[in-house]
DOTITI-742858 format. One line per 8 residues: for each residue y, x, z of N, C-alpha, C, O, CB. Coordinates in pm, whole numbers, plus 32768, in hexadecimal, padded with zeros to 4 digits. Glycine has a CB too. Layout:
<pts>
Y/X/Z/Y/X/Z/Y/X/Z/Y/X/Z/Y/X/Z; ...
</pts>
This chain:
<pts>
822E/8136/8474/81C2/8141/8413/81A1/81D5/8403/81FA/8228/83ED/81EA/8100/838A; 8124/81F4/840D/80F4/827D/83FE/80D9/8296/8369/809E/8242/8325/8073/8295/8453; 8104/8309/8336/80F2/8328/82A8/80C5/83B9/8295/80D3/840D/82EE/8174/830F/825A; 808F/83D3/821F/8069/845C/81FE/80E1/84A4/81BF/8142/8466/8194/7FEF/845E/819D; 80D8/8526/81BB/8141/8575/8179/8149/8551/80E5/81B6/854A/80AC/8124/860D/818A; 80D5/853A/80A7/80D1/8512/801A/8122/8492/8004/8170/8489/7FA5/803E/84FE/7FEC; 810F/842F/805A/8159/83B1/804D/81EF/83C9/8056/823B/8396/8004/812C/834D/80B9; 8219/8416/80B8/82A8/8430/80CD/82E6/8480/805B/8353/845F/802B/82BC/8479/814F
82A1/84E7/802F/82DC/8545/7FCF/82C3/8521/7F3C/8314/8543/7EE6/82A8/85CD/7FE8; 8256/84DD/7F20/8236/84BE/7E95/8247/842A/7E73/828D/8407/7E14/81A8/84E9/7E76; 8208/83D5/7EC2/8206/8347/7EA0/8292/830A/7EA9/82BF/82CA/7E4A/81A7/82FC/7EFD; 82D5/831D/7F18/835A/82E0/7F27/83C1/831E/7EC9/841F/82DB/7E9F/838A/82EE/7FB7; 83B0/839B/7EA7/840C/83DB/7E49/83F4/83A6/7DBB/8453/838E/7D70/83FB/8474/7E4C; 8376/8396/7D97/8352/8367/7D10/836C/82D1/7D01/838E/82A2/7C94/82BE/8386/7CF3; 835B/8286/7D6F/836C/81F4/7D6C/83CF/81C8/7DD8/83A6/818C/7E3B/82E3/81AD/7D80; 844E/81E4/7DC5/84B2/81C5/7E2D/84C5/8130/7E46/8501/8109/7EAB/8536/8201/7E07
8493/80DC/7DED/849E/804B/7DFC/8439/8014/7E62/8445/7FA0/7E8B/848A/8006/7D76; 83D8/8064/7E8B/8376/8036/7EEE/83B6/8039/7F79/83EB/809F/7FA4/82F4/808F/7EEB; 83AF/7FC9/7FBD/83EB/7FBE/8042/8382/7FCF/80AE/8311/7F9F/80A3/8432/7F36/8051; 83A9/8015/8117/834E/802D/8187/8321/7FA9/81C7/82AE/7F9D/81F0/8392/8085/81F1; 837B/7F48/81CE/8356/7EC9/820D/82E8/7E81/81BF/8298/7E38/81FA/83D2/7E6F/8219; 82E3/7E94/813B/8276/7E5A/80ED/81F1/7E9C/8114/818B/7E58/8122/8291/7E6B/8054; 81F3/7F1E/8124/817A/7F66/814A/814B/7F3A/81D5/80D3/7F27/81EB/8192/7FFF/8149; 81A8/7F2B/8230/8185/7EFE/82B7/8149/7E72/82B4/80E8/7E56/82FA/8200/7F01/8311
8182/7E1B/8262/814F/7D92/8257/80C1/7D93/821C/806C/7D45/8246/81AC/7D3C/8200; 80AA/7DE9/81BB/8025/7DF2/817E/7FBB/7E16/81E6/7F4B/7DE4/81E0/8025/7E59/810D; 7FDE/7E6C/8243/7F7E/7E92/82AB/7F6A/7E23/8312/7EFC/7E11/8346/7FAD/7F12/82F1; 7FD3/7DD8/832E/7FCD/7D6C/8392/7F8F/7CEB/835B/7F3F/7CAA/839E/8058/7D4E/83C6; 7FB6/7CC7/82DF/7F8D/7C46/82A6/7F61/7C54/8215/7FA1/7C1E/81BB/8001/7BE1/82B0; 7EF5/7C9C/81FC/7ECA/7CAF/8170/7E8D/7C31/8134/7E4F/7BE1/8179/7E66/7D21/8168; 7EA1/7C23/80B2/7E5A/7BBA/8069/7DC8/7BE1/805A/7D6E/7B8D/805B/7E9B/7BA0/7FDD; 7DB2/7C63/804C/7D2B/7C98/803C/7D27/7D25/8075/7D89/7D6F/806F/7D00/7C98/7FA7
7CB4/7D48/80AD/7C9E/7DCE/80E5/7C19/7DFF/80AF/7BB7/7DB4/80AD/7CA0/7DCE/8184; 7C15/7E7D/8083/7B9B/7EB3/8046/7B8D/7F46/806B/7BEF/7F91/8064/7B9D/7EA1/7FAC; 7B15/7F70/8091/7AFB/7FFC/80B1/7AC9/8041/8033/7A6C/8012/7FF3/7A94/800A/8126; 7B07/80B1/8011/7ADF/8100/7F9D/7A63/8153/7FBF/7A46/8166/8035/7B52/815C/7F6E; 7A1A/8184/7F5B/79A5/81D8/7F76/79C5/8256/7FC7/7970/8288/8010/7965/8200/7EF3; 7A3F/8289/7FBB/7A65/8301/8006/7A96/82E3/8094/7ABE/833E/80DD/7AD1/834C/7FBA; 7A93/8262/80BB/7AB9/823C/8143/7B48/820D/8151/7B6B/81CE/81B6/7AA5/82AE/819D; 7B9B/8229/80EF/7C25/81F7/80F5/7C24/815F/80E6/7BC5/8125/80B3/7C7E/8239/8086
7C90/8120/8115/7C93/808E/8117/7D08/805C/80C2/7D78/808D/80CE/7C9F/805A/81A8; 7CEC/7FF9/806E/7D51/7FBC/8017/7D7B/7F36/8052/7D28/7EEA/8084/7D1A/7FAA/7F86; 7DFC/7F1B/804B/7E34/7E9B/8077/7E8E/7E67/8008/7ED4/7EB5/7FC7/7E83/7EA9/80FE; 7E8D/7DE4/7FF2/7EE5/7DA8/7F8E/7F3A/7D3B/7FCE/7F0D/7CF3/8027/7E93/7D6F/7F19; 7FB5/7D31/7F9E/800D/7CBF/7FBF/8057/7C98/7F41/8067/7CE7/7EE4/8071/7CE3/8034; 8085/7C1C/7F41/80DC/7BEE/7ED5/816C/7C04/7F02/8195/7BD3/7F6B/80C1/7B56/7EB2; 81B7/7C4F/7EB3/8246/7C61/7ECE/828C/7BF6/7E7C/82A1/7C05/7E04/8279/7CF5/7EAA; 82B0/7B8A/7EBF/82E5/7B13/7E7C/8363/7B30/7E2B/8373/7AFE/7DBB/8304/7AA8/7EE2
83BC/7B80/7E62/8439/7B9A/7E1A/8426/7BE6/7D98/847F/7BE4/7D42/8497/7BE7/7E73; 83B4/7C29/7D87/8396/7C6E/7D0B/8327/7C28/7CBC/830B/7C4C/7C4A/836E/7CFE/7D27; 82E8/7BC4/7CFB/8278/7B7C/7CBE/820B/7BDD/7C90/81D4/7BD0/7C23/82A9/7B27/7C47; 81ED/7C40/7CE6/8188/7CA4/7CCA/8136/7CC0/7D47/8164/7CAA/7DB8/81C8/7D27/7C94; 80BC/7CF1/7D32/8066/7D16/7DA1/8076/7DAB/7DBF/8070/7DFF/7D66/7FD3/7CF5/7D82; 808A/7DC9/7E3F/8096/7E53/7E6D/8013/7E7E/7EAB/7FDD/7E39/7F02/810B/7E63/7ED1; 7FE0/7EF0/7E80/7F69/7F2A/7EBE/7F96/7F9D/7F18/7FE1/7FF5/7EED/7F02/7F5B/7E51; 7F69/7F9A/7F92/7F87/8004/7FF2/7F01/8042/8019/7EA3/7FFB/803C/7FD6/7FCD/8072
7EFA/80C7/8013/7E7F/810E/8033/7E96/8160/80B1/7EF6/81AC/80BA/7E50/8168/7FBD; 7E3B/814F/8112/7E44/819D/818E/7DD1/8201/8193/7D70/81F7/8147/7E41/8141/820A; 7DDD/8260/81EC/7D6E/82BB/8207/7D01/826D/824F/7D0F/81F6/8269/7D9D/8336/825C; 7C94/82B0/826E/7C20/8270/82AC/7C42/822C/8331/7BF9/81D3/835C/7BB5/82D7/82C3; 7CAE/8256/8371/7CD5/821C/83F3/7D11/8190/83E7/7D2A/814E/844C/7D38/8277/8439; 7D29/8162/836D/7D66/80DE/8351/7DF3/80CF/8387/7E26/8060/8392/7D0F/8071/838B; 7E32/813C/83A8/7EB9/813A/83E2/7F1B/818E/8390/7F8C/8164/8378/7EB6/816D/8473; 7EEF/8204/8365/7F46/8264/8322/7F53/8244/828E/7EF1/824D/8243/7F12/82F2/8334
7FCB/821D/8262/7FE3/81F9/81D6/7FE7/8278/8181/8030/82D7/819F/8068/81A9/81C7; 7F98/8278/8116/7F8E/82EB/80BD/7FC8/82D0/8032/7FFE/832A/7FF3/7EFD/8315/80B0; 7FBD/8253/8003/7FED/8233/7F7D/8015/819F/7F78/7FE6/814E/7FC7/7F80/8252/7F12; 806D/817E/7F1B/8096/80F3/7F05/80CB/80E6/7E77/8116/813C/7E47/8101/80C7/7F6E; 80A4/807A/7E36/80D2/8062/7DAE/80B8/7FD1/7D89/8066/7F8E/7DC7/808C/80C1/7D49; 80FE/7FA1/7D22/80E8/7F1A/7CF2/806D/7F1C/7C98/8065/7F6A/7C39/8164/7EE4/7CA6; 800E/7EC5/7CB8/7F8B/7EC3/7C76/7F8A/7E56/7C0C/7F7E/7DE0/7C2B/7F18/7EAC/7CDE; 7F97/7E7E/7B90/7F9D/7E1F/7B20/7F19/7DD6/7B09/7F17/7D69/7AD0/7FC4/7E68/7AA2
7EAB/7E11/7B34/7E27/7DD7/7B19/7DF4/7D7A/7B87/7D8F/7D37/7B75/7DC2/7E45/7B04; 7E38/7D75/7BF8/7E08/7D21/7C67/7E21/7C8F/7C48/7E8E/7C68/7C20/7E4D/7D48/7CEA; 7DB9/7C40/7C5C/7DC3/7BAF/7C4A/7DB3/7B6D/7CD2/7D45/7B69/7D0A/7D57/7B79/7BE4; 7E22/7B3A/7D06/7E23/7AFE/7D8B/7DC7/7A8C/7D93/7DBC/7A4D/7DFD/7EAA/7AD3/7DB1
</pts>
């Protein structure tokens, strides 16, 4: 999985409970995919073991993971 420096140094440090395999699954099998106005791409998956939706944001290339967090407002 390709990631940004921000993801490695900030996101994973701030949210150590986020697993890389969840991010990879979000890119492979998203419940929903949406392009932001700035070109970045959002992906959502349901993490069953936490009963929460994870949002993964990639750069414009749709490959490089930049951010990931549990999205309280997403309605599957």
